[in-house]
N, C-alpha and C positions, 0 to 999 in steps of 0.2 A: 863472448857472453858479456852483456853490459852490466855495469855496477848498479846495484840498487841504492839510491840515496837514503841515508838514515833520517828518521824524523828528528824533530827538535828534542823530543823527550829522550830518545836514545842517546843523542849527542850529550845532553845535559847529564844523563846518568853515567855515561862513559867519563865525562869530565869530572864528575864528583868522585867516581871510583878512583881515578887517577890522583886526584888531590888527596883522597883518604889514604891511598897507598904511600904517597910522599910524606904526608903529616898525620901519622896515626893518632896523635894527641887530639886532633880535631874531631875525631869520630865520636859518637855517643857512646859512652861506656855503660856497661850493664852494672847494676848494683851488685856489690860483693856481699855474699852471705857472711854473717858473723853471729856469735852468740855471747853477749857480755852485758853486764850492768854498768851503768855510769850515773854519777851524781848530776842532778839537774841544778845548774847554776843560774838562779833567777836574776834578772836585772833589777837594780834598785829603781823603784818608781815606774816600772814598765811591765808589761805582760810578756810571758814566754809562750809563744804561739807554735802549735803543731801546724805544719803546712801539708797540703794535698799532694805536693810533689817536691823534689829536692831543688827548691829555688826560692829566693826571697820574693819573687814575683808570683809564686803559686798562691792559690787561695788559701786563706787561713782556715783551718778546720776547727780548732778548739784551743782556748787558753789552758795552760796547765796551772792549776791553783797553787798558791804558795802555802806551805805548811811548816809550822814550827818543827824543827828537827830535820828538815829537808826531805826531798823526794828522790827516788831512784828510777831512771828509765831502763826498760828492758829493750836493749838494741838488738835488732835482727838483720840489718843490712847497712851498708855504707855506700855512698855515691858521691865522689869528689867533694868531701867535707861535709856532707849532709848525712844523717843517720835515721833509718826507719825505726820508729819507736812503736812496739807491740803493746806495751802496757806501762803504767806509772805505779810504782809501789811506795809505801812508806818504809822507814828504816827497819821495821820489824818484818817486812816481807808481805804485809797485807795490801790487797789491791786498792789503790787510791783512785785510779781512773783507767777505764778501758781506753786504749788508744790505737790508732792506726794512722800514723802521720810522720812527717819528716821534721827533724829538728837540726839546726846547724850545730857543728862541732864546737863552736865557741860557747855554747850553752851546756856543754857536757864535760864533766871532769872525772878523773880517776885519782884516788889516793894511791899511794905506793906503799907496799909493805915488804920487809926483808924476810927471806926465808933461808934459814941456814946460817945466818950471820955473815955472809960473804958480800954484803952490799946488794943493790938492786940492779940487775943487768938490763941494759937496753941493747937489743940485738939489731944487726944490720938488716935482717929479713925476718919474717914471722915464722921461724922454725927454731927448735931447741938446738939444731946442728949449726945454725948460722953463727957467724962471728959476732962476739960481744964487743960492741963499739966502746961502751963505757960502763963502769959500775958506779952507781950513785951512792953517796953516803946516806944511810938510813935516816940520820938525824935531819939532814938537809931535805930529804924526800918527804919526810913527815910534815914539814911546814909548807911544802909547795906542791899542790896537786897538779897532775898533768892534764893538759887540754887534749881532748880527743881529736885526732886528725884523720885516722883511717882505721879500719878493722879487717880482719881476715880470720875466720874461725873464732877461736877464743882470744886471739892476740889483738892488742891495741897499739896503734902507732900514736904516740904522745909527744907533746912538747912540754918540757919543764924548763922554764927560763929560756936559754938559747940552745938547749940540748934536745935533740929529736931522735927517737928510736922506737923499736918494737919492744913492747912490754909483754912478758910471758903472762899467761892467765894466773899463775900461782902468785905473781907479785902484784896483782890488781886488787883493789879494795874499793868497793862502791858504798861503803858506809859513810853517810854525811857527817856523823859525829861519833865520838867514842873510839875505842881502840880497834885496830884492824887485826883480825886473828886469822 
């Protein structure tokens, strides 16, 4: 029985599948679902833009207005450092802008709050059973908001200075100003 030659398309597909199996980080990741609020960090002298897709090259959908007292993004998904924003609210929780776009994590911050007086835990993985990598001093954490890097469920992967870890939902504060309770 003679062998049937594969078309170029099948060869290309087989080659891409082989590369994807060898290098899984090159494959397109699906957005990870999450449910958290984060402070929108506006750039001085520049607009903070929602994008149509998780990329700086994606079409700009809408500028997020600046408001005295700050604004809070309702984050519903994360994809390689970008976050899908479903709404923008003022610090009192009132809707400031209906949104359906992507915002880069460098524009999203979380304040940290201590629960139970044991410091603020940063976990190795997004789970209460995961090892705690470090406990931050509440006084230091109050002065340094965390930059949002990733999310999963209610957990947020944040960077505070040079420290990176998963912040539990109970230790997150998305109030731009005032005390975190």
